N, C-alpha and C positions, 0 to 999 in steps of 0.2 A: 541436637542430632544437627548435620549438614545436609542442607538439600542444594543439589546442582540442578537449575532451570536450563535447559534448549528451546528455545523459541525457532521456530523454522516458520517459512511463508511469509504473507504479506505483513503490512504495517498496521491492518484491522486484528491479525491474530496477534500481533505483537502488544495490542492494547488488552486483550484477553490475558496476554502472558503476565502483564506489568499489574493486572488486578489480582491475578494468582498469587504474584510473589509478595502483594501487600498482604494478601490472608495469612501467606505462611510467616510473614515477617510479624504480623499481629499475634500470630499463635506461637512465636516463640523459638521458631525452627532459625539456625544460622543460614545464611545464603554464603554458597562458594563456586566460584568459576572451575573448579578443579573436579573433574570427575572421578578422579582417584580418591578425594576426599571426603568423597560424598557417601552417606548412610543411605539417602533416597536421591534418584534421578526423577526429574517429570519432563517429559518431551510433548511440547505442544505442536501438534504436527500439520503438514499441510497435505493436500492432494489435490489440488485445482487442475493441474497438467500432468502428464505422465511424469515429466523429470522430477517436480514437486514429490510424486509420489514416492518415487524411487529413492529420492534424498532422505524422504521421511523412514522409509523401510530400512535404508542403509544405517542410518543414524542410530535405530532402535536395535538393531543387531549390534551394532556397535557398543553400545551402551550394556546391552547384556552382557556382554562379555564380562563386565565386572561383578556379574554375580561368582563368577569362577574364584575372583580373588576373594571372596567370602566378607566385605565388608559392606557391600551394597545389599541393602535389606529390603528395599521396595524399589521396585521400578514401574513407573506410571505413566499412562500414553494418554494424551488428551487431544482436542481439537478435530479436524476434520477427516483424518484419516482413521481416528478412533469412531468417528459418527458412522461413517459410512463402510469401514469395514472391520466392524466390531467381531462378527462371528470368525472371520477368517484369522485376524490376529489372535483372538483366543486358541484358534485350533491349531496355528501355526509356529507361532511364538510364545511356548511355556514361560518363558522367562518375565514377562511381562505380567504383573502381580494385577493390576487393576486399570480400567479406563474411566476417561471421561469426556463427557460428549460436549457438544458445541455450545449446548445450552444449560450443561451443569457444572461449568468451572468454579461456580463460587462454592462448590461442595468438593474442591481438592484437598482443605485439611481433613476432612471427614473420611476421605477416601483412602487417606494416607494411612490415618489411625487405624483405620479396619484392617489394612493391610498387617500392620505392626501387631495388631491384636492376634494376629491368626486367622481372621475371617474376612478376608478379601470381598470388597462390594464395588462394584463397577456404580455409575452413575450415568443413567442416559434419560432424558426429559423429552417430551413433545418440542418439535420443532417451534410450537408457537409461543414457547417461554422466553422471558426476557429476565434473565439475572442482571440483578443490581445491587450487588453485595455493598454493605455499609464499610467499606475500608479505604485507604488511602493509599492509592497505587506507586509502585516502583517506578521513577522515571527512568530508563536504561538508556536515552536517546542524549546525555548528555547534561541534561538539566535546563540549557537554554532555550530548548525546541521539543516540541512534544505534540504526537499524534491526540485528536482527540475523535474517537469512535463516535458517530452521533446517529447510526442507526445499525440493525442487523438485518440479515436477510435480504431477498429481490425477488419483485415481482415480474421482471421482465420476462423470465424464461425462453433467453436466447436458446438456440436448439442445440447449439455446442456445448452449452455449460452447464454443469452440475450444481452450482451452489446452494439452489434452492432445495435440493435434495439433502444437503450438509447442515444449510442455513436457515431454512425455512423462508417463511414468506417476509414481507418488508415491515418491520418495526421501527418505529422512531424512539430515540430515548428522549424522555420529556425534557423539556428546556432549562427546566429550572435546575435539574440533576446535572444537565451539562456545564451551564455557567457555574453552578458549584465546583464541579470538578476543575474546570480552568481556573477558576481563584485559586484553589489549591495549586496547580500548577505553576500559576504566576507567582503565587508567595514563595515558592520553591526556586524562583529564577529562571523560569519559563519567559520568552520574549517572542517565540514563534509558534502557532498554533495552527497545525495542519490538519485539516478537518476532513475525513475519511467515514466511508461506509460503500456496500456494495454499488451503491448511486448517494449522491450528496444533494443531488439537483430536486428529488422530490421530498425532501426531510418535512414532517410534518404533517402531509397530508393524511394520515392514518389517525393522527390524534386530534388536530385542530381543523380539520377538514379542508384544508388549503395547504399548499407550498409556503415553508415556513423559513427558509433557508435564509432570505434577507433579516428575519426579523429575528433569527438567533445570532446570525454576524454582528447586529447591533449591538445585541446585549455584551457579545464577546469583546467587541470594539470598545467598549467601557470599561473594561477591567485594565486597572494600572499596572502597568510592566508592559503588558501585550503590545508589541509595535507591528508585527507582522501576521495577517492571516491569510493562509495559502487554503486554495481550495483542490481538490482532488476529486477524480471518477465523478463528473457530470457529463451527463447523457445528454447529448446534441439536441434530442427532440423536447427537453425540457428545459433548455436555456432559454428564458425568456425577456422581456423587455426590464422588468423590476430587477433581476439579476444583472444585466449589462447597466443598467445606470449606477448600479451597487459601485461598480467599478469606478465611477467617476465623482460620487458623492462621498465613498468611506474610504479615506484616507491610509486605515492601516488593512485596508485587503488590497495583497499583493495583484497588479498587473499581470496574472499567471493563471492560466486555465487548462487542467489536463483532461482531457474530453475525449474518451475512447469511442474511436469510430470504425475499426474492424475493416472496412472495405469501402471499394468505391464504386463498384459493378452492380447496378441495379437489382438485377435478379438474384446476385450474391447476398447482397443484404436485406432482400426479402427472404431468403431461404434461411438466413440467420436467424430470421426471427428480429431484426433491427427493424427501426421506424423510420430511418429516414432516406431518402433518395440521394442520388451522389447532387442533383441541382439544390435539394434542401440544405445539404451538408456546404456546398459552395457560396449559397447566400449567406448562409450563418456566420462563415468565416469572412466573408465580405462586410459582413454589418459588424461585428466583432473589432474586425481591423479598422473599419471607418470610425466607429466610436470611440474605441480605447486603441490609438496608434501604436502605443508600446507595448501591448500587451504581448506576452509569451504564451503561443500554442503548442501543448505537448499532446501528441496521440500514441495508440499504439493499433496496430495491425496483426489481422490473420493471414498467413498465407497457406494456400492448400485446402484451403475449406473444401467439401465434396463437391464434384461436378466443376471445382474452376478449372476454367480454359486457359490456354495462352494469352486468348484475347482479352478473357476477364484479367489476368495478370497484366498485359499490357495497359490496360485502361486503369488498373490499381497505380502503375508505374507513372502513368499520365498526370493523374489525380497528385500524386506525391510532388512531382515536378511543378504541376502549377500553382500549388498551394504552398509548398515552401515553407513546411512547418519547421517551427524553432527547435522543437525536440520530439524524437519519433523512436518509438520500439516496435518492433517486428517479430512476433512468434510463429511458430509453424503451429499448423490445426493439431489438436492433439485429441484422439478418439477417446472420448469420456465414456464409460459405461452407461447405459440407462437414458444417454440422451437421443434425440430424434437425428441427430447428425450422425452419430456412430452407427446406427443402424442402415444407411445408406449404403449402396451397392458401388455406388461411384467414386470411392475411396480414391484420394491422389496418393501417387508413389513418394514413399519419403525423401528420396533422391530429388525429386521434382521439387518438393516442398522448400526442402533447404536450397536449394538453387536459386527458386523464386526469393527466398528469403534474404541470401546474400546478394541478390539483384537489387532489391528494394535497400537493403542497409549502404551498399557503396553508392547508392544514387544520393541517400538522404546525408551519407558522410560529406558528398560535395556539396550540399546546401548547408549544412550544419557549419563547416568550415568558411563557407564563404559569407554564414551570417556572423560568424565569430569574428571574421575580418574586419566587418563594417562597425564590429564596437569600437576600433582602436581609435582613443582621442576622447570617447565619452568617460564620464565622471558617474559613478554609479555608488549608491550606499549599498554595502557589504557587510554582511552578520560575520563577525570573526567564527572560524570553528578551531584553531589550534597555530600551532607553530612547528615547521620544520626546522629545528636548533641547528641542525649540521648544515644545513643550507641557509640559516638566516632569513627563512621567509615566511611569512604567515599565509594562511590559507584561509579561504571563506566562500561564501555563497551571496549573491547578489539576488532580487529577487525573482530573477528568471530561471532559478537554480534550484530545485527540490532537493532533498538530500537522499542521496543514494543512488539516484536516478538520473542526476544532472551532472555536468562538469562543475570546477572550481576554478575560483579566481586565486591565485597566487600573488602577494604584491609584498613591497618592502615598505618598513616604517620604523620611525624610531622609538616610538613607543614600547611599553611592554602592553600589548593589549591582553585581555583575558575572553575566551568563548562568551560568545552572546553580544561583545560590544559592538556596535554598528559604525563604522568610518566610511569617510568619503576615499573613492580610488579612484584613480584617473587610469584608465586602461591604456598599456603602452605598445602591448604586441599580444596578437594570437595565436596560439600554439596548439593546433588539432582543435578537441573542444573545449581545451581550458585557455584562460585568457591570462596575461601578465600584466602587472599594474602597480603603482606606488600610490602612498596616501596623498591626497592632494592637501 
C-alpha cells in the first residue's frame, strides 16, 4: 500500500517524521509524495503558534477530501495538534481515522493496521515517555545534511509557550543512541549534523547529572565523514565557558550559534519567564564575540507580548541596533490557550504587534545588508546544495547559514560539484541577504 507522509512544523518534528517513515518502510509500505495515489495519509502536525495550528487544520481538511475519491483508506493525524486537541479533532473532523500523540509515534504502523482492520485505535502515552524505536530513519533533507534531535520536551515553562503541555518535561536521548544514529547518517552521506532540541544547552543534565553537550559534540566530531556540526536553540543563560571554549578547540563545530532571546526590556523578559536581563545578554554577546570573533549569532524575538509598551518596543529596537545580530527573526506574540500570558488582560492589539514586527525587521534588514556587504573579498568554505542549471550557477551555504532560515551563496565554478561537497568560494558581491562568489 502507498503511504503519503506530510510533515509540518519545526525540524524537531521532522526528525519524528523521518523515524515514522523508517518504521513504515520497514513494515513494507511504499512511500509516495502524491496524495492522489495514497492509500494512507499521515500528517505530523504542529500547533506551536496560531499560524502553525491553522496550517495543520487546513492540511487535515484538504487531505480529508481524498476520502471522497474512494482510494484513501486511512487518514492519520500525529504530533502536537493531535496531542493538544485530540477531543476537538475527534468531534469536528470525522474523516480522521486515528491519532498518534507526540510520545506515541513509534506506534504509527500499529495504528494504521488497526484502521485497515476496521478497529481504529489511537495512541496517546504519558508525556514522560521517550520513544526510541529500533529503526533507521529516512533522511528527507538531501542526505548530506541532517537534524539530530538530542532531547525531547522542555523545563523552562516560559509564560507564552505551550510546548511542555504537548511535549512534556526535558528528557535527554542517551548519548550512545545519538552517536549510533549519527554514524548511520554519516554512512548515508551526511556531512553536516544540526543539533536540535527545545533547548540543546542543557543536554544530559537529567541523565548524567551535568550538562553534557560538549562531551556529545566530541563524540560526534570523531565520526568519519562529518565535517560540520551546527548548534540550534541554545538558551543564553545556559551558555557557559566550557561551551564557548569548544568553539575554539573543536574544528568541526561551526562558529554559528542560534540563541533565542525573545526580548530586551527587563520587565518583559521577567514576565515572559526568561532568565536573563538585558545587561546579561549584552555581556554574553560581547564575550562570545570577543573570544570567537568570526562567530555568527542568530536570534529570535517576540513583539507584542502582553503589557509591552511603546517604550519597551523602543528598548528592543535600541538593543537590536546595538547588538547587530547576523541573523534575526521576529514573531508577533501568539496567544496560546492554557499559558499564563494568554490569561493576561493587557493583550496588545494585532495591528500594533504587526507594526512593531515590521519596524524591527526593517531595522534588521539594514543591518543584515550591511553585514553582507562586509563579506565581499572574503574566502569562505561553502557546502554545495545544488545547481541552477538555467543560470549555470551553483548554490550553497557557508558556516554562517543554517538551512531554510538563512541565506545562500550563489557561486560560479568549472567543475561538476555534487551536494555536500565543500569548496572554497571568494565572495565578489552582496545582493540583499545572499552572496555571489566564484570558486577560488
